[in-house]
Structures are given as C-alpha cells and as structure tokens.
FIKEVEX-984571 format. One record per residue (C-alpha): x, z, y; residue in one letter. Coordinates in steps of 0.5 Angstrom, whole numbers, plus 500, padded with zeros to 3 digits. Example, Ala and Ser with C-alpha at 12.3 -4.5 7.8 and 13.67 -1.06 7.14 Angstrom:
% residues 2
525516491a
527514498s
This chain:
% residues 264
923123685x
928126681x
926133682x
919131681x
921128674x
924135672x
918139674x
914134669x
919135664x
919142664x
911142664x
912139657x
917143655x
913149657x
907146654x
910145647x
913152647x
906155648x
904151642x
910153638x
908160639x
901160638x
902156631x
907162629x
902167630x
897168624x
892172628x
892168634x
896169641x
894173647x
896171654x
901176655x
904175648x
904167650x
907168657x
912173654x
915169649x
915163653x
918167659x
912165664x
908169669x
901170667x
898165672x
903159670x
902160662x
894161664x
894154667x
898151662x
893154657x
887151661x
890144660x
892145653x
885147652x
881142656x
885137651x
883141645x
890142643x
888150643x
882153643x
879160645x
873163641x
872168646x
873168653x
879172655x
881172648x
886170643x
888163643x
889159636x
891151635x
886147637x
883141632x
887136636x
894139634x
891140627x
889133626x
896131628x
899136623x
894133618x
896126619x
903128617x
903129610x
897135611x
903139613x
898144616x
898150611x
890150610x
890143609x
896143604x
893149600x
886146600x
887138599x
889139591x
883144590x
878139594x
881133590x
879137583x
872138586x
871130587x
874129580x
869133577x
863131581x
865124584x
862126591x
865127598x
869134600x
871136607x
875142610x
873143617x
874149622x
870151628x
872148635x
869149642x
862151638x
862145633x
865143626x
871139626x
873135620x
881136618x
881134611x
877129607x
877127600x
873121598x
868119593x
868113589x
861112591x
859107597x
853111599x
854118602x
856121609x
860117614x
865122616x
873122618x
878127620x
877129627x
869128627x
865133630x
858135628x
853141630x
854147627x
846149627x
844143623x
850143618x
852147612x
859147614x
857149621x
852155619x
857158614x
862158620x
857161624x
856166619x
863169620x
862170628x
858176631x
851175633x
853175641x
858169639x
853165635x
848166641x
853163646x
854157642x
847156641x
846156649x
852152650x
851147645x
843147644x
840146638x
837139638x
833137632x
836131627x
831131622x
824135621x
828140617x
833142622x
833149625x
831149632x
830156634x
835162635x
831167631x
831162625x
838161625x
840168625x
835169619x
839164615x
846166617x
844173615x
842170608x
849166608x
853173609x
849176603x
850170598x
857167601x
855160602x
851155606x
847149604x
844143608x
838140605x
837134609x
838138616x
843133619x
841127616x
835125612x
837123604x
844128604x
844135601x
851139602x
854146600x
859149604x
863156603x
868160607x
876159607x
879166609x
886167611x
890173609x
886178614x
880176611x
878171617x
874165616x
879160618x
876154615x
870152610x
870147605x
864143603x
861137598x
856133600x
851129596x
845124597x
839128595x
837122589x
843125586x
843132587x
838135582x
836142581x
841144576x
847140579x
846143586x
846150583x
852148579x
856145585x
854151589x
858156584x
864151584x
864150592x
864158593x
869159587x
874153590x
873156597x
875163594x
881160590x
884157597x
883163600x
887167595x
892162596x
893163603x
894170602x
887173602x
885179597x
878180595x
875187597x
869189593x
862186596x
866181601x
862175603x
861171609x
861177614x
C-alpha cells in the first residue's frame, strides 16, 4: 500500500512538473523537451501528457506537435487574480472597451477545436450573450472562433471542421467548408471577424486576434451587442476599436507589427 501511495504521489509530481515546463515555454514544448526537462523517458512523459490532454490541462494543436497549457489550466490562473499573462495584460483593455460601449467583452483561446472564454468583462445591460469563463462555443459560427481559425493552415481548419462538424445554429450560420475558407481569407486580409446572428439570433459580434511576441495568434478579443443596439455606424466604429485594442494588447505582450500584418 505504501509503495502504491508513493507511485501515486510521484505521478502527481511528474504531472505538475510537466505543467511547469509547458508554462515556461513561450512557443510550447515538444515531447522531447518535456521528457528531458522532467527526466522521464518518452513513453512515460507521453502517457502523462495524454492524461493531462484528456483532462484539458494541456492541448496539442497538431498531432505529434508542441504542447501548450489547456483551457482548464488557464481557467485556474484566471480565477486567481487573472495571473495568466494574456489575462493580466488584456483585462484593463477589455474594461476600457466596456466603459466606452457598455457591451460585454471577452478574451478567448482555441482549445481542441473550440472557442474557450478565459476572461470576460460584463456590460450593465440585462440583455446580452449568456457566457462565463470556461464556456466553449463552436468556431465556425462565432467571430472569436473564425478569427482564431484564420490564424491556422487550411488543412488544420479542415481537420477541426471534420472533427467538430459545422452544424447550423441560425439561418445565417456558415455550414460548408468552402464558404468557411472564403470567409477566413477575407478575415486574414482585413484583420478582424464579425458574427452577424450566426450563432444566436439577435446578437452581433466583432473580434480580432491577440498576438504574442512571435506573432502567433495566442488568443482573440470580442465585443458582443444585441442587433437592436448595433447600428451601422456603431458597428464600424466598434470594429475599429476592437482591432486597435487587440493590437495594443499584442504590443503589450511583445508583438512588433510588421508591414502588412493581418490575421494570417
């Protein structure tokens, strides 16, 4: 019994160490890097990573690719004084948007082919999007999801669409891969995405990518407005403000904009 107890403690220690290694790797960590840093053989490290992945404490965007912290780890960080760097940096900027428009703002990441909210600043309105930190939404039907998909290679987008499907939520939802790729091309050119009642009737949303120092779209921000309050001029102004706010957050994270940088 004592030996079994030690093995259990050792597994927990190794899993926690793996999370530490990944959290310190700005561009994710490979299996070799993780096993070397923790002092494990590849098989043992892979099995622990598989468990952490299944529990959504780490995620792996590409098969056999690098590992990143998953949304559950980020959710824990966000509930502790928003200590995750993107949360820490972005929250005052989101608050500025909410003060200006009095509409709900979100910060989200891509995890296992879905959008996951990792931060939220509420508006004072009673009516609006029902959401919470940790909530998952589909990519193809949301502005946040589309702007994050636009940062991926076409093959990765197809893999997500095949795995998750493209169900219709409203008459305006994109439900074909061809239409989705066409919209993603436009998002890459313009640097932002909108959701015009595509996920929920009565709601309009604008989103833009947040980049880390390497230029990778590490997250995205959005503002959601009921269509009754989203008049044309307000939409245009809001799109510009969301895009500019995302750029300010990105610069705070160390990103240096190059000529022609958009959502690609």
